[in-house]
mmCIF file of the N, C-alpha and C atoms, coordinates in Angstrom:
data_MODEL
# 
_entry.id   MODEL 
# 
loop_
_atom_site.group_PDB 
_atom_site.id 
_atom_site.type_symbol 
_atom_site.label_atom_id 
_atom_site.label_alt_id 
_atom_site.label_comp_id 
_atom_site.label_asym_id 
_atom_site.label_entity_id 
_atom_site.label_seq_id 
_atom_site.pdbx_PDB_ins_code 
_atom_site.Cartn_x 
_atom_site.Cartn_y 
_atom_site.Cartn_z 
_atom_site.occupancy 
_atom_site.B_iso_or_equiv 
_atom_site.pdbx_formal_charge 
_atom_site.auth_seq_id 
_atom_site.auth_comp_id 
_atom_site.auth_asym_id 
_atom_site.auth_atom_id 
_atom_site.pdbx_PDB_model_num 
ATOM 1   N N  . MET A 1 1  ? 19.970  13.226  -6.865  1.00 0.00 ? 1  MET A N  1 
ATOM 2   C CA . MET A 1 1  ? 18.568  12.998  -6.579  1.00 0.00 ? 1  MET A CA 1 
ATOM 3   C C  . MET A 1 1  ? 18.397  12.805  -5.070  1.00 0.00 ? 1  MET A C  1 
ATOM 4   N N  . THR A 1 2  ? 17.482  13.547  -4.484  1.00 0.00 ? 2  THR A N  1 
ATOM 5   C CA . THR A 1 2  ? 17.224  13.464  -3.059  1.00 0.00 ? 2  THR A CA 1 
ATOM 6   C C  . THR A 1 2  ? 16.288  12.302  -2.760  1.00 0.00 ? 2  THR A C  1 
ATOM 7   N N  . ARG A 1 3  ? 16.657  11.520  -1.779  1.00 0.00 ? 3  ARG A N  1 
ATOM 8   C CA . ARG A 1 3  ? 15.792  10.414  -1.347  1.00 0.00 ? 3  ARG A CA 1 
ATOM 9   C C  . ARG A 1 3  ? 14.870  10.905  -0.245  1.00 0.00 ? 3  ARG A C  1 
ATOM 10  N N  . VAL A 1 4  ? 13.584  10.743  -0.460  1.00 0.00 ? 4  VAL A N  1 
ATOM 11  C CA . VAL A 1 4  ? 12.602  11.098  0.551   1.00 0.00 ? 4  VAL A CA 1 
ATOM 12  C C  . VAL A 1 4  ? 12.046  9.786   1.096   1.00 0.00 ? 4  VAL A C  1 
ATOM 13  N N  . TYR A 1 5  ? 12.337  9.549   2.362   1.00 0.00 ? 5  TYR A N  1 
ATOM 14  C CA . TYR A 1 5  ? 11.907  8.295   2.976   1.00 0.00 ? 5  TYR A CA 1 
ATOM 15  C C  . TYR A 1 5  ? 10.457  8.382   3.427   1.00 0.00 ? 5  TYR A C  1 
ATOM 16  N N  . VAL A 1 6  ? 9.702   7.341   3.087   1.00 0.00 ? 6  VAL A N  1 
ATOM 17  C CA . VAL A 1 6  ? 8.318   7.207   3.511   1.00 0.00 ? 6  VAL A CA 1 
ATOM 18  C C  . VAL A 1 6  ? 8.280   6.346   4.768   1.00 0.00 ? 6  VAL A C  1 
ATOM 19  N N  . CYS A 1 7  ? 8.978   5.251   4.731   1.00 0.00 ? 7  CYS A N  1 
ATOM 20  C CA . CYS A 1 7  ? 9.006   4.290   5.840   1.00 0.00 ? 7  CYS A CA 1 
ATOM 21  C C  . CYS A 1 7  ? 10.424  4.244   6.403   1.00 0.00 ? 7  CYS A C  1 
ATOM 22  N N  . SER A 1 8  ? 10.604  4.867   7.555   1.00 0.00 ? 8  SER A N  1 
ATOM 23  C CA . SER A 1 8  ? 11.936  4.872   8.152   1.00 0.00 ? 8  SER A CA 1 
ATOM 24  C C  . SER A 1 8  ? 12.264  3.525   8.810   1.00 0.00 ? 8  SER A C  1 
ATOM 25  N N  . CYS A 1 9  ? 11.249  2.751   9.164   1.00 0.00 ? 9  CYS A N  1 
ATOM 26  C CA . CYS A 1 9  ? 11.494  1.439   9.763   1.00 0.00 ? 9  CYS A CA 1 
ATOM 27  C C  . CYS A 1 9  ? 12.243  0.508   8.807   1.00 0.00 ? 9  CYS A C  1 
ATOM 28  N N  . PHE A 1 10 ? 11.872  0.563   7.521   1.00 0.00 ? 10 PHE A N  1 
ATOM 29  C CA . PHE A 1 10 ? 12.478  -0.329  6.538   1.00 0.00 ? 10 PHE A CA 1 
ATOM 30  C C  . PHE A 1 10 ? 13.258  0.422   5.454   1.00 0.00 ? 10 PHE A C  1 
ATOM 31  N N  . GLY A 1 11 ? 13.392  1.738   5.583   1.00 0.00 ? 11 GLY A N  1 
ATOM 32  C CA . GLY A 1 11 ? 14.179  2.518   4.631   1.00 0.00 ? 11 GLY A CA 1 
ATOM 33  C C  . GLY A 1 11 ? 13.569  2.567   3.241   1.00 0.00 ? 11 GLY A C  1 
ATOM 34  N N  . ILE A 1 12 ? 12.241  2.667   3.159   1.00 0.00 ? 12 ILE A N  1 
ATOM 35  C CA . ILE A 1 12 ? 11.546  2.678   1.873   1.00 0.00 ? 12 ILE A CA 1 
ATOM 36  C C  . ILE A 1 12 ? 11.310  4.129   1.443   1.00 0.00 ? 12 ILE A C  1 
ATOM 37  N N  . THR A 1 13 ? 11.683  4.442   0.222   1.00 0.00 ? 13 THR A N  1 
ATOM 38  C CA . THR A 1 13 ? 11.560  5.806   -0.292  1.00 0.00 ? 13 THR A CA 1 
ATOM 39  C C  . THR A 1 13 ? 10.272  6.000   -1.081  1.00 0.00 ? 13 THR A C  1 
ATOM 40  N N  . GLU A 1 14 ? 9.935   7.272   -1.327  1.00 0.00 ? 14 GLU A N  1 
ATOM 41  C CA . GLU A 1 14 ? 8.780   7.582   -2.173  1.00 0.00 ? 14 GLU A CA 1 
ATOM 42  C C  . GLU A 1 14 ? 8.941   6.932   -3.543  1.00 0.00 ? 14 GLU A C  1 
ATOM 43  N N  . GLN A 1 15 ? 10.147  6.992   -4.084  1.00 0.00 ? 15 GLN A N  1 
ATOM 44  C CA . GLN A 1 15 ? 10.402  6.411   -5.402  1.00 0.00 ? 15 GLN A CA 1 
ATOM 45  C C  . GLN A 1 15 ? 10.109  4.914   -5.408  1.00 0.00 ? 15 GLN A C  1 
ATOM 46  N N  . GLN A 1 16 ? 10.491  4.206   -4.365  1.00 0.00 ? 16 GLN A N  1 
ATOM 47  C CA . GLN A 1 16 ? 10.229  2.771   -4.294  1.00 0.00 ? 16 GLN A CA 1 
ATOM 48  C C  . GLN A 1 16 ? 8.733   2.495   -4.225  1.00 0.00 ? 16 GLN A C  1 
ATOM 49  N N  . VAL A 1 17 ? 7.998   3.298   -3.452  1.00 0.00 ? 17 VAL A N  1 
ATOM 50  C CA . VAL A 1 17 ? 6.541   3.127   -3.380  1.00 0.00 ? 17 VAL A CA 1 
ATOM 51  C C  . VAL A 1 17 ? 5.939   3.347   -4.761  1.00 0.00 ? 17 VAL A C  1 
ATOM 52  N N  . ARG A 1 18 ? 6.376   4.385   -5.459  1.00 0.00 ? 18 ARG A N  1 
ATOM 53  C CA . ARG A 1 18 ? 5.856   4.666   -6.803  1.00 0.00 ? 18 ARG A CA 1 
ATOM 54  C C  . ARG A 1 18 ? 6.182   3.531   -7.775  1.00 0.00 ? 18 ARG A C  1 
ATOM 55  N N  . GLU A 1 19 ? 7.380   2.969   -7.659  1.00 0.00 ? 19 GLU A N  1 
ATOM 56  C CA . GLU A 1 19 ? 7.758   1.849   -8.534  1.00 0.00 ? 19 GLU A CA 1 
ATOM 57  C C  . GLU A 1 19 ? 6.867   0.642   -8.283  1.00 0.00 ? 19 GLU A C  1 
ATOM 58  N N  . HIS A 1 20 ? 6.601   0.340   -7.030  1.00 0.00 ? 20 HIS A N  1 
ATOM 59  C CA . HIS A 1 20 ? 5.705   -0.783  -6.712  1.00 0.00 ? 20 HIS A CA 1 
ATOM 60  C C  . HIS A 1 20 ? 4.299   -0.500  -7.226  1.00 0.00 ? 20 HIS A C  1 
ATOM 61  N N  . ALA A 1 21 ? 3.857   0.742   -7.107  1.00 0.00 ? 21 ALA A N  1 
ATOM 62  C CA . ALA A 1 21 ? 2.532   1.119   -7.616  1.00 0.00 ? 21 ALA A CA 1 
ATOM 63  C C  . ALA A 1 21 ? 2.482   0.957   -9.132  1.00 0.00 ? 21 ALA A C  1 
ATOM 64  N N  . ASP A 1 22 ? 3.554   1.348   -9.815  1.00 0.00 ? 22 ASP A N  1 
ATOM 65  C CA . ASP A 1 22 ? 3.612   1.181   -11.272 1.00 0.00 ? 22 ASP A CA 1 
ATOM 66  C C  . ASP A 1 22 ? 3.561   -0.291  -11.672 1.00 0.00 ? 22 ASP A C  1 
ATOM 67  N N  . GLN A 1 23 ? 4.013   -1.167  -10.782 1.00 0.00 ? 23 GLN A N  1 
ATOM 68  C CA . GLN A 1 23 ? 4.005   -2.603  -11.043 1.00 0.00 ? 23 GLN A CA 1 
ATOM 69  C C  . GLN A 1 23 ? 2.703   -3.259  -10.594 1.00 0.00 ? 23 GLN A C  1 
ATOM 70  N N  . GLY A 1 24 ? 1.737   -2.449  -10.104 1.00 0.00 ? 24 GLY A N  1 
ATOM 71  C CA . GLY A 1 24 ? 0.425   -3.002  -9.799  1.00 0.00 ? 24 GLY A CA 1 
ATOM 72  C C  . GLY A 1 24 ? -0.015  -2.973  -8.353  1.00 0.00 ? 24 GLY A C  1 
ATOM 73  N N  . ALA A 1 25 ? 0.838   -2.528  -7.433  1.00 0.00 ? 25 ALA A N  1 
ATOM 74  C CA . ALA A 1 25 ? 0.435   -2.436  -6.032  1.00 0.00 ? 25 ALA A CA 1 
ATOM 75  C C  . ALA A 1 25 ? -0.410  -1.179  -5.858  1.00 0.00 ? 25 ALA A C  1 
ATOM 76  N N  . CYS A 1 26 ? -1.696  -1.353  -5.611  1.00 0.00 ? 26 CYS A N  1 
ATOM 77  C CA . CYS A 1 26 ? -2.643  -0.235  -5.601  1.00 0.00 ? 26 CYS A CA 1 
ATOM 78  C C  . CYS A 1 26 ? -3.112  0.174   -4.212  1.00 0.00 ? 26 CYS A C  1 
ATOM 79  N N  . THR A 1 27 ? -2.774  -0.579  -3.212  1.00 0.00 ? 27 THR A N  1 
ATOM 80  C CA . THR A 1 27 ? -3.234  -0.295  -1.857  1.00 0.00 ? 27 THR A CA 1 
ATOM 81  C C  . THR A 1 27 ? -2.050  -0.352  -0.893  1.00 0.00 ? 27 THR A C  1 
ATOM 82  N N  . PRO A 1 28 ? -2.178  0.270   0.275   1.00 0.00 ? 28 PRO A N  1 
ATOM 83  C CA . PRO A 1 28 ? -1.101  0.150   1.258   1.00 0.00 ? 28 PRO A CA 1 
ATOM 84  C C  . PRO A 1 28 ? -0.789  -1.304  1.622   1.00 0.00 ? 28 PRO A C  1 
ATOM 85  N N  . ARG A 1 29 ? -1.795  -2.169  1.650   1.00 0.00 ? 29 ARG A N  1 
ATOM 86  C CA . ARG A 1 29 ? -1.553  -3.582  1.949   1.00 0.00 ? 29 ARG A CA 1 
ATOM 87  C C  . ARG A 1 29 ? -0.693  -4.226  0.850   1.00 0.00 ? 29 ARG A C  1 
ATOM 88  N N  . GLN A 1 30 ? -0.946  -3.891  -0.386  1.00 0.00 ? 30 GLN A N  1 
ATOM 89  C CA . GLN A 1 30 ? -0.162  -4.445  -1.492  1.00 0.00 ? 30 GLN A CA 1 
ATOM 90  C C  . GLN A 1 30 ? 1.254   -3.883  -1.490  1.00 0.00 ? 30 GLN A C  1 
ATOM 91  N N  . ILE A 1 31 ? 1.403   -2.609  -1.122  1.00 0.00 ? 31 ILE A N  1 
ATOM 92  C CA . ILE A 1 31 ? 2.737   -2.029  -0.966  1.00 0.00 ? 31 ILE A CA 1 
ATOM 93  C C  . ILE A 1 31 ? 3.471   -2.765  0.152   1.00 0.00 ? 31 ILE A C  1 
ATOM 94  N N  . ALA A 1 32 ? 2.786   -3.032  1.253   1.00 0.00 ? 32 ALA A N  1 
ATOM 95  C CA . ALA A 1 32 ? 3.388   -3.756  2.374   1.00 0.00 ? 32 ALA A CA 1 
ATOM 96  C C  . ALA A 1 32 ? 3.854   -5.139  1.945   1.00 0.00 ? 32 ALA A C  1 
ATOM 97  N N  . SER A 1 33 ? 3.061   -5.809  1.125   1.00 0.00 ? 33 SER A N  1 
ATOM 98  C CA . SER A 1 33 ? 3.454   -7.136  0.637   1.00 0.00 ? 33 SER A CA 1 
ATOM 99  C C  . SER A 1 33 ? 4.689   -7.057  -0.248  1.00 0.00 ? 33 SER A C  1 
ATOM 100 N N  . ALA A 1 34 ? 4.807   -5.966  -0.975  1.00 0.00 ? 34 ALA A N  1 
ATOM 101 C CA . ALA A 1 34 ? 5.931   -5.818  -1.899  1.00 0.00 ? 34 ALA A CA 1 
ATOM 102 C C  . ALA A 1 34 ? 7.233   -5.435  -1.195  1.00 0.00 ? 34 ALA A C  1 
ATOM 103 N N  . CYS A 1 35 ? 7.152   -4.611  -0.126  1.00 0.00 ? 35 CYS A N  1 
ATOM 104 C CA . CYS A 1 35 ? 8.395   -4.094  0.452   1.00 0.00 ? 35 CYS A CA 1 
ATOM 105 C C  . CYS A 1 35 ? 8.379   -3.921  1.972   1.00 0.00 ? 35 CYS A C  1 
ATOM 106 N N  . LYS A 1 36 ? 7.328   -4.341  2.650   1.00 0.00 ? 36 LYS A N  1 
ATOM 107 C CA . LYS A 1 36 ? 7.173   -4.275  4.103   1.00 0.00 ? 36 LYS A CA 1 
ATOM 108 C C  . LYS A 1 36 ? 6.851   -2.886  4.641   1.00 0.00 ? 36 LYS A C  1 
ATOM 109 N N  . ALA A 1 37 ? 6.815   -1.859  3.803   1.00 0.00 ? 37 ALA A N  1 
ATOM 110 C CA . ALA A 1 37 ? 6.498   -0.516  4.291   1.00 0.00 ? 37 ALA A CA 1 
ATOM 111 C C  . ALA A 1 37 ? 5.124   -0.527  4.939   1.00 0.00 ? 37 ALA A C  1 
ATOM 112 N N  . GLY A 1 38 ? 5.026   0.040   6.128   1.00 0.00 ? 38 GLY A N  1 
ATOM 113 C CA . GLY A 1 38 ? 3.761   0.109   6.834   1.00 0.00 ? 38 GLY A CA 1 
ATOM 114 C C  . GLY A 1 38 ? 3.469   -1.062  7.741   1.00 0.00 ? 38 GLY A C  1 
ATOM 115 N N  . THR A 1 39 ? 4.368   -2.022  7.820   1.00 0.00 ? 39 THR A N  1 
ATOM 116 C CA . THR A 1 39 ? 4.089   -3.225  8.616   1.00 0.00 ? 39 THR A CA 1 
ATOM 117 C C  . THR A 1 39 ? 4.695   -3.201  10.013  1.00 0.00 ? 39 THR A C  1 
ATOM 118 N N  . ASP A 1 40 ? 5.506   -2.197  10.333  1.00 0.00 ? 40 ASP A N  1 
ATOM 119 C CA . ASP A 1 40 ? 6.107   -2.151  11.668  1.00 0.00 ? 40 ASP A CA 1 
ATOM 120 C C  . ASP A 1 40 ? 5.340   -1.170  12.542  1.00 0.00 ? 40 ASP A C  1 
ATOM 121 N N  . CYS A 1 41 ? 5.701   0.079   12.565  1.00 0.00 ? 41 CYS A N  1 
ATOM 122 C CA . CYS A 1 41 ? 5.015   1.030   13.455  1.00 0.00 ? 41 CYS A CA 1 
ATOM 123 C C  . CYS A 1 41 ? 3.731   1.587   12.840  1.00 0.00 ? 41 CYS A C  1 
ATOM 124 N N  . GLY A 1 42 ? 3.608   1.553   11.513  1.00 0.00 ? 42 GLY A N  1 
ATOM 125 C CA . GLY A 1 42 ? 2.388   1.999   10.842  1.00 0.00 ? 42 GLY A CA 1 
ATOM 126 C C  . GLY A 1 42 ? 2.280   3.491   10.607  1.00 0.00 ? 42 GLY A C  1 
ATOM 127 N N  . SER A 1 43 ? 3.265   4.258   11.037  1.00 0.00 ? 43 SER A N  1 
ATOM 128 C CA . SER A 1 43 ? 3.160   5.710   10.889  1.00 0.00 ? 43 SER A CA 1 
ATOM 129 C C  . SER A 1 43 ? 3.225   6.178   9.435   1.00 0.00 ? 43 SER A C  1 
ATOM 130 N N  . CYS A 1 44 ? 3.663   5.342   8.525   1.00 0.00 ? 44 CYS A N  1 
ATOM 131 C CA . CYS A 1 44 ? 3.790   5.742   7.122   1.00 0.00 ? 44 CYS A CA 1 
ATOM 132 C C  . CYS A 1 44 ? 2.571   5.379   6.273   1.00 0.00 ? 44 CYS A C  1 
ATOM 133 N N  . VAL A 1 45 ? 1.610   4.689   6.836   1.00 0.00 ? 45 VAL A N  1 
ATOM 134 C CA . VAL A 1 45 ? 0.479   4.195   6.042   1.00 0.00 ? 45 VAL A CA 1 
ATOM 135 C C  . VAL A 1 45 ? -0.288  5.335   5.378   1.00 0.00 ? 45 VAL A C  1 
ATOM 136 N N  . ARG A 1 46 ? -0.532  6.399   6.104   1.00 0.00 ? 46 ARG A N  1 
ATOM 137 C CA . ARG A 1 46 ? -1.265  7.531   5.512   1.00 0.00 ? 46 ARG A CA 1 
ATOM 138 C C  . ARG A 1 46 ? -0.466  8.180   4.389   1.00 0.00 ? 46 ARG A C  1 
ATOM 139 N N  . ARG A 1 47 ? 0.847   8.268   4.544   1.00 0.00 ? 47 ARG A N  1 
ATOM 140 C CA . ARG A 1 47 ? 1.691   8.829   3.476   1.00 0.00 ? 47 ARG A CA 1 
ATOM 141 C C  . ARG A 1 47 ? 1.656   7.921   2.253   1.00 0.00 ? 47 ARG A C  1 
ATOM 142 N N  . ILE A 1 48 ? 1.681   6.632   2.452   1.00 0.00 ? 48 ILE A N  1 
ATOM 143 C CA . ILE A 1 48 ? 1.583   5.684   1.338   1.00 0.00 ? 48 ILE A CA 1 
ATOM 144 C C  . ILE A 1 48 ? 0.242   5.852   0.635   1.00 0.00 ? 48 ILE A C  1 
ATOM 145 N N  . GLN A 1 49 ? -0.833  5.980   1.413   1.00 0.00 ? 49 GLN A N  1 
ATOM 146 C CA . GLN A 1 49 ? -2.155  6.211   0.821   1.00 0.00 ? 49 GLN A CA 1 
ATOM 147 C C  . GLN A 1 49 ? -2.136  7.469   -0.032  1.00 0.00 ? 49 GLN A C  1 
ATOM 148 N N  . SER A 1 50 ? -1.501  8.500   0.459   1.00 0.00 ? 50 SER A N  1 
ATOM 149 C CA . SER A 1 50 ? -1.417  9.760   -0.270  1.00 0.00 ? 50 SER A CA 1 
ATOM 150 C C  . SER A 1 50 ? -0.647  9.592   -1.577  1.00 0.00 ? 50 SER A C  1 
ATOM 151 N N  . LEU A 1 51 ? 0.435   8.867   -1.537  1.00 0.00 ? 51 LEU A N  1 
ATOM 152 C CA . LEU A 1 51 ? 1.226   8.638   -2.752  1.00 0.00 ? 51 LEU A CA 1 
ATOM 153 C C  . LEU A 1 51 ? 0.453   7.826   -3.782  1.00 0.00 ? 51 LEU A C  1 
ATOM 154 N N  . LEU A 1 52 ? -0.343  6.879   -3.305  1.00 0.00 ? 52 LEU A N  1 
ATOM 155 C CA . LEU A 1 52 ? -1.114  6.040   -4.221  1.00 0.00 ? 52 LEU A CA 1 
ATOM 156 C C  . LEU A 1 52 ? -2.272  6.808   -4.840  1.00 0.00 ? 52 LEU A C  1 
ATOM 157 N N  . GLY A 1 53 ? -2.809  7.771   -4.122  1.00 0.00 ? 53 GLY A N  1 
ATOM 158 C CA . GLY A 1 53 ? -3.901  8.585   -4.644  1.00 0.00 ? 53 GLY A CA 1 
ATOM 159 C C  . GLY A 1 53 ? -5.171  7.789   -4.849  1.00 0.00 ? 53 GLY A C  1 
ATOM 160 N N  . ARG A 1 54 ? -6.029  8.335   -5.657  1.00 0.00 ? 54 ARG A N  1 
ATOM 161 C CA . ARG A 1 54 ? -7.331  7.716   -5.911  1.00 0.00 ? 54 ARG A CA 1 
ATOM 162 C C  . ARG A 1 54 ? -7.499  7.356   -7.382  1.00 0.00 ? 54 ARG A C  1 
ATOM 163 N N  . GLY A 1 55 ? -6.402  7.152   -8.082  1.00 0.00 ? 55 GLY A N  1 
ATOM 164 C CA . GLY A 1 55 ? -6.482  6.818   -9.503  1.00 0.00 ? 55 GLY A CA 1 
ATOM 165 C C  . GLY A 1 55 ? -7.066  5.447   -9.748  1.00 0.00 ? 55 GLY A C  1 
ATOM 166 N N  . THR A 1 56 ? -7.338  5.164   -10.992 1.00 0.00 ? 56 THR A N  1 
ATOM 167 C CA . THR A 1 56 ? -7.864  3.855   -11.345 1.00 0.00 ? 56 THR A CA 1 
ATOM 168 C C  . THR A 1 56 ? -6.765  2.807   -11.215 1.00 0.00 ? 56 THR A C  1 
ATOM 169 N N  . CYS A 1 57 ? -7.174  1.633   -10.854 1.00 0.00 ? 57 CYS A N  1 
ATOM 170 C CA . CYS A 1 57 ? -6.227  0.552   -10.643 1.00 0.00 ? 57 CYS A CA 1 
ATOM 171 C C  . CYS A 1 57 ? -6.868  -0.746  -11.099 1.00 0.00 ? 57 CYS A C  1 
ATOM 172 N N  . PRO A 1 58 ? -6.191  -1.501  -11.941 1.00 0.00 ? 58 PRO A N  1 
ATOM 173 C CA . PRO A 1 58 ? -6.774  -2.756  -12.413 1.00 0.00 ? 58 PRO A CA 1 
ATOM 174 C C  . PRO A 1 58 ? -7.016  -3.770  -11.313 1.00 0.00 ? 58 PRO A C  1 
ATOM 175 N N  . ARG A 1 59 ? -6.312  -3.656  -10.190 1.00 0.00 ? 59 ARG A N  1 
ATOM 176 C CA . ARG A 1 59 ? -6.483  -4.617  -9.096  1.00 0.00 ? 59 ARG A CA 1 
ATOM 177 C C  . ARG A 1 59 ? -7.427  -4.104  -8.025  1.00 0.00 ? 59 ARG A C  1 
ATOM 178 N N  . ARG A 1 60 ? -7.956  -2.891  -8.161  1.00 0.00 ? 60 ARG A N  1 
ATOM 179 C CA . ARG A 1 60 ? -8.796  -2.299  -7.126  1.00 0.00 ? 60 ARG A CA 1 
ATOM 180 C C  . ARG A 1 60 ? -10.066 -3.113  -6.874  1.00 0.00 ? 60 ARG A C  1 
ATOM 181 N N  . GLU A 1 61 ? -10.573 -3.817  -7.892  1.00 0.00 ? 61 GLU A N  1 
ATOM 182 C CA . GLU A 1 61 ? -11.777 -4.616  -7.667  1.00 0.00 ? 61 GLU A CA 1 
ATOM 183 C C  . GLU A 1 61 ? -11.554 -5.686  -6.607  1.00 0.00 ? 61 GLU A C  1 
ATOM 184 N N  . LEU A 1 62 ? -10.323 -6.102  -6.367  1.00 0.00 ? 62 LEU A N  1 
ATOM 185 C CA . LEU A 1 62 ? -10.041 -7.053  -5.293  1.00 0.00 ? 62 LEU A CA 1 
ATOM 186 C C  . LEU A 1 62 ? -10.406 -6.449  -3.937  1.00 0.00 ? 62 LEU A C  1 
ATOM 187 N N  . THR A 1 63 ? -10.098 -5.179  -3.741  1.00 0.00 ? 63 THR A N  1 
ATOM 188 C CA . THR A 1 63 ? -10.414 -4.545  -2.466  1.00 0.00 ? 63 THR A CA 1 
ATOM 189 C C  . THR A 1 63 ? -11.910 -4.317  -2.331  1.00 0.00 ? 63 THR A C  1 
ATOM 190 N N  . ASP A 1 64 ? -12.602 -4.144  -3.440  1.00 0.00 ? 64 ASP A N  1 
ATOM 191 C CA . ASP A 1 64 ? -14.043 -3.925  -3.396  1.00 0.00 ? 64 ASP A CA 1 
ATOM 192 C C  . ASP A 1 64 ? -14.803 -5.181  -2.968  1.00 0.00 ? 64 ASP A C  1 
ATOM 193 N N  . ARG A 1 65 ? -14.163 -6.363  -3.022  1.00 0.00 ? 65 ARG A N  1 
ATOM 194 C CA . ARG A 1 65 ? -14.830 -7.608  -2.659  1.00 0.00 ? 65 ARG A CA 1 
ATOM 195 C C  . ARG A 1 65 ? -14.523 -8.061  -1.240  1.00 0.00 ? 65 ARG A C  1 
ATOM 196 N N  . GLY A 1 66 ? -13.931 -7.199  -0.426  1.00 0.00 ? 66 GLY A N  1 
ATOM 197 C CA . GLY A 1 66 ? -13.743 -7.598  0.958   1.00 0.00 ? 66 GLY A CA 1 
ATOM 198 C C  . GLY A 1 66 ? -12.381 -7.318  1.540   1.00 0.00 ? 66 GLY A C  1 
ATOM 199 N N  . GLU A 1 67 ? -11.322 -7.283  0.741   1.00 0.00 ? 67 GLU A N  1 
ATOM 200 C CA . GLU A 1 67 ? -10.012 -6.996  1.282   1.00 0.00 ? 67 GLU A CA 1 
ATOM 201 C C  . GLU A 1 67 ? -9.942  -5.502  1.573   1.00 0.00 ? 67 GLU A C  1 
ATOM 202 N N  . GLN A 1 68 ? -9.722  -5.157  2.825   1.00 0.00 ? 68 GLN A N  1 
ATOM 203 C CA . GLN A 1 68 ? -9.581  -3.758  3.199   1.00 0.00 ? 68 GLN A CA 1 
ATOM 204 C C  . GLN A 1 68 ? -8.178  -3.559  3.716   1.00 0.00 ? 68 GLN A C  1 
ATOM 205 N N  . ASP A 1 69 ? -7.632  -2.362  3.487   1.00 0.00 ? 69 ASP A N  1 
ATOM 206 C CA . ASP A 1 69 ? -6.239  -2.171  3.814   1.00 0.00 ? 69 ASP A CA 1 
ATOM 207 C C  . ASP A 1 69 ? -5.968  -0.943  4.664   1.00 0.00 ? 69 ASP A C  1 
ATOM 208 N N  . VAL A 1 70 ? -6.956  -0.296  5.151   1.00 0.00 ? 70 VAL A N  1 
ATOM 209 C CA . VAL A 1 70 ? -6.744  0.965   5.839   1.00 0.00 ? 70 VAL A CA 1 
ATOM 210 C C  . VAL A 1 70 ? -6.527  0.737   7.327   1.00 0.00 ? 70 VAL A C  1 
ATOM 211 N N  . LEU A 1 71 ? -5.300  0.922   7.765   1.00 0.00 ? 71 LEU A N  1 
ATOM 212 C CA . LEU A 1 71 ? -4.950  0.899   9.177   1.00 0.00 ? 71 LEU A CA 1 
ATOM 213 C C  . LEU A 1 71 ? -5.513  -0.289  9.950   1.00 0.00 ? 71 LEU A C  1 
ATOM 214 N N  . GLY A 1 72 ? -5.273  -1.483  9.435   1.00 0.00 ? 72 GLY A N  1 
ATOM 215 C CA . GLY A 1 72 ? -5.635  -2.695  10.159  1.00 0.00 ? 72 GLY A CA 1 
ATOM 216 C C  . GLY A 1 72 ? -7.091  -3.082  10.107  1.00 0.00 ? 72 GLY A C  1 
ATOM 217 N N  . ALA A 1 73 ? -7.812  -2.584  9.128   1.00 0.00 ? 73 ALA A N  1 
ATOM 218 C CA . ALA A 1 73 ? -9.220  -2.962  9.006   1.00 0.00 ? 73 ALA A CA 1 
ATOM 219 C C  . ALA A 1 73 ? -9.326  -4.459  8.743   1.00 0.00 ? 73 ALA A C  1 
ATOM 220 N N  . GLU A 1 74 ? -10.483 -5.007  9.013   1.00 0.00 ? 74 GLU A N  1 
ATOM 221 C CA . GLU A 1 74 ? -10.707 -6.444  8.847   1.00 0.00 ? 74 GLU A CA 1 
ATOM 222 C C  . GLU A 1 74 ? -10.481 -6.868  7.402   1.00 0.00 ? 74 GLU A C  1 
ATOM 223 N N  . VAL A 1 75 ? -9.864  -8.010  7.243   1.00 0.00 ? 75 VAL A N  1 
ATOM 224 C CA . VAL A 1 75 ? -9.607  -8.551  5.916   1.00 0.00 ? 75 VAL A CA 1 
ATOM 225 C C  . VAL A 1 75 ? -10.288 -9.899  5.798   1.00 0.00 ? 75 VAL A C  1 
ATOM 226 N N  . SER A 1 76 ? -11.039 -10.069 4.731   1.00 0.00 ? 76 SER A N  1 
ATOM 227 C CA . SER A 1 76 ? -11.696 -11.336 4.466   1.00 0.00 ? 76 SER A CA 1 
ATOM 228 C C  . SER A 1 76 ? -11.094 -11.924 3.202   1.00 0.00 ? 76 SER A C  1 
ATOM 229 N N  . LEU A 1 77 ? -10.505 -13.092 3.308   1.00 0.00 ? 77 LEU A N  1 
ATOM 230 C CA . LEU A 1 77 ? -9.905  -13.727 2.153   1.00 0.00 ? 77 LEU A CA 1 
ATOM 231 C C  . LEU A 1 77 ? -10.819 -14.777 1.549   1.00 0.00 ? 77 LEU A C  1 
ATOM 232 N N  . VAL A 1 78 ? -12.006 -14.917 2.101   1.00 0.00 ? 78 VAL A N  1 
ATOM 233 C CA . VAL A 1 78 ? -12.990 -15.865 1.593   1.00 0.00 ? 78 VAL A CA 1 
ATOM 234 C C  . VAL A 1 78 ? -13.724 -15.212 0.425   1.00 0.00 ? 78 VAL A C  1 
ATOM 235 N N  . PRO A 1 79 ? -13.793 -15.861 -0.741  1.00 0.00 ? 79 PRO A N  1 
ATOM 236 C CA . PRO A 1 79 ? -14.495 -15.270 -1.866  1.00 0.00 ? 79 PRO A CA 1 
ATOM 237 C C  . PRO A 1 79 ? -15.960 -14.979 -1.551  1.00 0.00 ? 79 PRO A C  1 
ATOM 238 N N  . ALA A 1 80 ? -16.441 -13.863 -2.099  1.00 0.00 ? 80 ALA A N  1 
ATOM 239 C CA . ALA A 1 80 ? -17.837 -13.506 -1.897  1.00 0.00 ? 80 ALA A CA 1 
ATOM 240 C C  . ALA A 1 80 ? -18.735 -14.499 -2.610  1.00 0.00 ? 80 ALA A C  1 
ATOM 241 N N  . ALA A 1 81 ? -19.864 -14.815 -2.018  1.00 0.00 ? 81 ALA A N  1 
ATOM 242 C CA . ALA A 1 81 ? -20.788 -15.795 -2.608  1.00 0.00 ? 81 ALA A CA 1 
ATOM 243 C C  . ALA A 1 81 ? -21.611 -15.164 -3.690  1.00 0.00 ? 81 ALA A C  1 
# 
């Protein structure tokens, strides 16, 4: 099996990103929390977004309430009123 690296900074493969996604990580920020991919130089963030796609995600409503994960966008951890 060929390993295709997504994040060369931390040695994270496409398979590892998919495994984290299968376990509920639906955004690049959640992938970063799971394995650090995308937290150093950031060049892999778009590839991670591509791997995650636009499918339905049970945790996606969290991002709809203020948490944004695209290339360092502002993050609000305060619950919406």
